[in-house]
Backbone as a ProteinNet text record, in pm:
[ID]
protein_1_A
[PRIMARY]
MDSSQRDLDARGLSCPLPILKAKKALAEMVSGELLRVVCTDPGSMRDFQAFARQTGNELVGQSAEGEEFIHLLRRR
[TERTIARY]
84	0	88.2	51.2	120	107.8	217.7	214.3	126.8	95.9	11.6	-135.9	-166.5	-305.9	-347	-469.9	-527.8	-650.9	-679.4	-797.4	-895.5	-1022.9	-1129.1	-1232.3	-1254	-1351.7	-1484.2	-1579.6	-1711.7	-1817.8	-1775	-1869.7	-1966.7	-2093.1	-2195.6	-2254.8	-2198.4	-2249.2	-2340.7	-2446.3	-2533.5	-2523.5	-2569.3	-2565	-2621.1	-2558.4	-2444.8	-2309.6	-2303.7	-2178.5	-2056.5	-2066	-1945.8	-1892	-1983.4	-1941	-1875.6	-1935.4	-1878.5	-1739.7	-1724	-1593.5	-1490.3	-1534.1	-1444.1	-1402.3	-1497.7	-1468.1	-1363.4	-1379.4	-1284.5	-1146.2	-1142.6	-1014.6	-945	-1020.4	-961.6	-904.4	-969	-922.6	-785.2	-752.5	-624	-515.3	-550.7	-456.9	-403.5	-296.6	-241.4	-289.9	-284.6	-333	-266	-347	-294.5	-298.7	-316	-322.2	-453.5	-451.1	-569.2	-633.4	-766.4	-843.3	-930	-915.3	-995.9	-1098.6	-1225.9	-1335.7	-1410.2	-1427.7	-1503.1	-1635.3	-1747.1	-1881	-1964.5	-2072.2	-2169.4	-2304.6	-2313.9	-2437.9	-2444.2	-2540.5	-2549.2	-2567.7	-2632.2	-2652	-2523	-2416	-2287.7	-2234	-2274.5	-2225.7	-2263.7	-2391.9	-2433.3	-2391.8	-2387.9	-2349	-2207	-2114.4	-1975.5	-1958.2	-2043.5	-2039	-2077.6	-2184.6	-2230.6	-2127.8	-2071.7	-1971.4	-1851.1	-1804.9	-1689.8	-1722.6	-1841.2	-1882	-1888.4	-1942.4	-1963.4	-1834.5	-1738.9	-1618.5	-1496.7	-1501.2	-1386.2	-1279.9	-1302.8	-1212	-1243.4	-1138.8	-1159.3	-1202.3	-1311.3	-1354.2	-1280.7	-1172	-1084.3	-1152.6	-1228.6	-1295.7	-1391.2	-1482.8	-1578.1	-1594	-1611.8	-1637.3	-1722.4	-1788.8	-1867.2	-1805.8	-1774.6	-1717.5	-1806.1	-1897.9	-1992.7	-2082.6	-2080.7	-2165.9	-2095.4	-1972.3	-1894	-1880.2	-1878.5	-1863.2	-1736	-1647.1	-1516.9	-1514.8	-1471.2	-1463.9	-1320.2	-1263.6	-1127.7	-1132.3	-1092.7	-1096	-955.2	-929.8	-801.5	-826.5	-751.2	-764.8	-729.9	-817.4	-791.1	-680
-119.5	0	125.4	219.1	347.4	417.8	474.8	539.7	665.2	716.6	835.5	797.7	669.3	625.2	563.2	594	529.8	453.7	346.4	266.1	277.3	289.7	298.6	191.4	102.4	-4.2	42.1	73.7	117.9	14.9	-109.9	-215.9	-238.6	-257.8	-282.9	-155.8	-42	85.1	149.4	213.4	283.9	433.8	509.4	654.3	704.8	803.2	881	834.3	717.4	676.9	669.2	612.6	611.1	751.4	846.5	985	1045.1	1023.3	1078.8	1021.7	890.7	828.2	879.4	899.1	952	1094.9	1173.5	1312.5	1317.5	1230.4	1224.3	1180.4	1079.2	1030.4	1137.8	1206.1	1311.5	1424.4	1454.6	1561.9	1529.7	1400.6	1358.3	1343.1	1369.3	1349.7	1484.1	1478.2	1600.6	1614.4	1735.6	1765.9	1676.5	1622.9	1538.5	1390.4	1352.3	1210	1149.6	1020.5	949.2	869.3	868.2	787.4	693.5	562	459.9	408.8	428.3	389.2	272.4	164.9	48.4	44.6	48.8	50.9	-63.7	-95.7	-191.1	-122.8	4.8	80.8	135.2	87.8	136.1	287.5	346.9	491.9	569.7	500.1	569.4	625.6	569.8	622	769.5	800.8	941.8	1022.9	959.2	1031.5	1087.1	1004.9	1051	1154.8	1148.5	1252.3	1387.2	1387	1509.9	1558.1	1463.5	1497.5	1567.7	1515.1	1574.9	1717.1	1734.4	1868.2	1966.3	1922.4	2012.3	2045.6	1953	1973.2	2018.4	2004.6	2042.3	1934.4	1818.9	1706.3	1643.9	1597.7	1543.6	1397.5	1365.6	1227.1	1172.4	1099.3	1050.5	940.2	854.7	747.9	671.9	601	514.9	388	276.3	151.6	61.1	-32.1	-132	-267.3	-341.1	-475.4	-570.4	-635.4	-723.3	-641.7	-675	-605.3	-483.6	-458.1	-349.4	-231.2	-113.2	10.6	79.1	107.9	163.9	311.7	396.7	540.6	584.7	659.8	709.1	862.2	917	1061.6	1115.6	1234.7	1302.2	1419.5	1425.5	1533.5	1666.8	1764.4	1896.4	1968.4
0	0	0	-81.5	-89.8	45.4	94.5	225.6	224.3	105	97.3	85.5	107.2	101	232.3	273.6	391.1	347.5	415.5	386.6	501.5	466.9	565.8	533.8	628.3	611.2	670.6	584	629.3	591.4	572.4	537.7	652.2	616.4	716.8	777.2	744	796.4	693.1	741.5	648	672.2	576.2	578.8	712.1	774.9	727.2	782.1	842.9	909.6	817	695.6	610.6	582	559	533.1	657.2	774	896.8	925	903.4	925.6	823.8	700	596.9	630.8	677.2	713.9	824.8	924.8	1036.4	987.6	901.4	849.6	766.3	681	597.6	682.1	793.9	882.1	941.2	950.2	1007.4	900.4	775.6	664.6	615.3	535.8	478	334.5	284.7	150.5	46	-44.5	-152.1	-123.3	3.2	37.3	-10.3	-35.4	-83.2	29	28.6	121.8	40.2	66.6	-1.9	97.9	62.7	151.2	87.9	164.9	117.8	194.1	120	178.7	122.7	192.9	140.3	117.4	147.1	129.4	-13.7	-96.8	-235.8	-243.8	-143.5	-142.8	-127.8	-89.5	-69.4	-200.9	-315.2	-443.8	-457.8	-439.9	-453.7	-331	-212.9	-91.7	-104	-155.6	-166.3	-277.1	-381	-484	-423.9	-345.3	-280	-177	-101.7	0	-63.9	-176.8	-245.4	-292.3	-350	-395.4	-279.4	-167.1	-53.1	20.9	21.7	102.6	23.6	-109.6	-191.3	-200	-134.8	-152.5	-288.5	-359.1	-492.8	-487	-556.1	-570	-691.8	-665.7	-772.6	-852.4	-781.9	-853.1	-763.4	-828.8	-758.7	-840.5	-771.3	-842.5	-754.7	-820.4	-750	-778.3	-673.2	-686.5	-607.5	-678	-610.9	-520.5	-391	-293	-232.3	-276.2	-216.4	-312	-252.5	-327.4	-279.4	-373.1	-340.2	-380.9	-289.9	-316.4	-288.5	-381.1	-364.6	-361.4	-248.8	-229.3	-208.7	-267.3	-243.9	-151.6	-44	55.6	-9.5	10.3	-48.2	26.1
[MASK]
++++++++++++++++++++++++++++++++++++++++++++++++++++++++++++++++++++++++++++

């Protein structure tokens, strides 16, 4: 794992917990670092899009792998 990336396991959590945990993790990171969030809540796809718009953190990518939704955010 790249040292500039952190992983957050938000599986089994429903809105708004994945967003709150991501917000807390991003607050502990430095600008430019990546946060990879793994969720099982399908609503997290649109939630993280809105979160990125509202906070100015860059949503680098999103993907769905089976029952899991992966979100990659870059700390502003």
